[in-house]
N, C-alpha and C positions, 0 to 999 in steps of 0.2 A: 510744468514737468509732465505730469501723467493726466489726464483729464479724465474723469469718469464719465462714461456714457450713461444716461439717466434710460433706464428702463421705460418701456413703452406702458402706457396704461392699461390695464386688463381691458378685457372687451367686453362690453356690456352683457347684460344676462339675455339671453334671447327671449324671454316670456317676462316683460315687464321693464321697469327700468327706463330711464330716459337715454337713448343710443344715440342722439345726436349731439355734438360737441356744442360748449356754450354757444349761445347767440342761435340755435337751430330751434325748432318748431317747440313752442312750449306745451302744444296739446299733447306731444306725444310722454311727457314725463306725468302727464294728468291721467294718461290712459293706464287702466289697472290690468293686471295679469289675466284675470278673468274676461274681460270686455276684449282685450287682444286676442284670449283664444277663441272668443265667442266669433269676431269678425274673421279670423283666417279661417275658422271650420266654414263659416258662412262662403267664403270664398270658393271652396270646393264645393260646397253641398248647393249652390247656384248654377252648378252646371247642371244638374237634373231637372231644369226648365224647359229643357229641350225634349223631356219625356213626357211632358204634361202638355203638350198640343201648342207649346210656343215655337214656332219656325225661327229657327238658329239659336234658340234658348241655350243652348250649352254653350254657346261663345258669349250670345248677350247677357246672359244672367251673371256671370263671373266678371264681365266688362264691365256693367253697372256699378257694382260692389268695389271694383278696384279703382274707378275712376273716381267714387264717391269717397273712399277712405284710403288711397295712396299716400296720400300727405300727411296723412295723422300718424303713421309709423311704419318704417321701413319694412318690418317683417309683414307686414298686409301687404305693402307695396311687391316684395318678393314673393308672397304667396300666389298674390293676383297673377303676377307676369308668369307664374309657373303653371297655374291651372288654364291661363290664356292659352300660352304654348303647346299645351297637350291637348285642348280642345280643339285647337286649329289643325294641330297635326292629325287627329283623328277624323276631322272633316275633309282632311285631304285624303285620308285611307278610305272612308266612306265613298266618296266620289270614284275611287279606284275600284273598289268593291261593286259599286252601283254600275259602273261601265263592265265590269267582268261580270255581272250577273246575264248578260246576254250570252253567255258562253257556259252559264249555270256554274261556275266556280264561286262568282262571286255571291251566292245565296249564302252559302255557308260561311262565307268571309263576313259577312253583312249582320249575320247572328253572333257571330264570336266576337267581332268590335262591339255590337251592342253591349254583351255580357260583360267583356272586358272592362268596358268604358265604365258599366254601373259597381262593378267591383271595385275598380281604382278609386272613382270617386267616393265610395263608402270608407274604404280602407284609408282613403287621405282625410277625411272628415273625421273618423274616429281617431287617427293620429294626432293631428293637430288639436282636436277637443281636449286630448289627454297631455299636451303641451309637448308632443314630439316631433322633429321635422319628419316630412316625408318628401321624398322625391320619386316623381313617375319614372316607372322605368324604361320610358323612351320617349322621343318628341323632341321636333326640331325647335332651336332657338330662335322665335321672330321678335321677342319684344325684348331682347337683351340680356 
């Protein structure tokens, strides 16, 4: 007669627990919430590598962390993609500002982009280290 529709399982907690269905990566269940916060924070902070003399470090730093740890937990994968999308967007904006610096409007744009990038990286790192989600206010989605 009447069938009862089973309710979907509750979503996994964002900071800890195994988010994979049965048969998924076993290492995600082993990752502690503290370790997860550390790696997601490092995804954001690694973008500062571009400011310590590493050419394209703002993209290379998050890329290395993301490639090494993305398979261990989907939250690390999501944060890595978010950081990379934002840093690629910032790189494009820096190129536009650099081109506009020949007509002098690009110089204040470069300074503003520099300050904005550092502030947003620090805000993202603080939010993720406290276990909160952070979304950058703008950015193109290059990596899904």
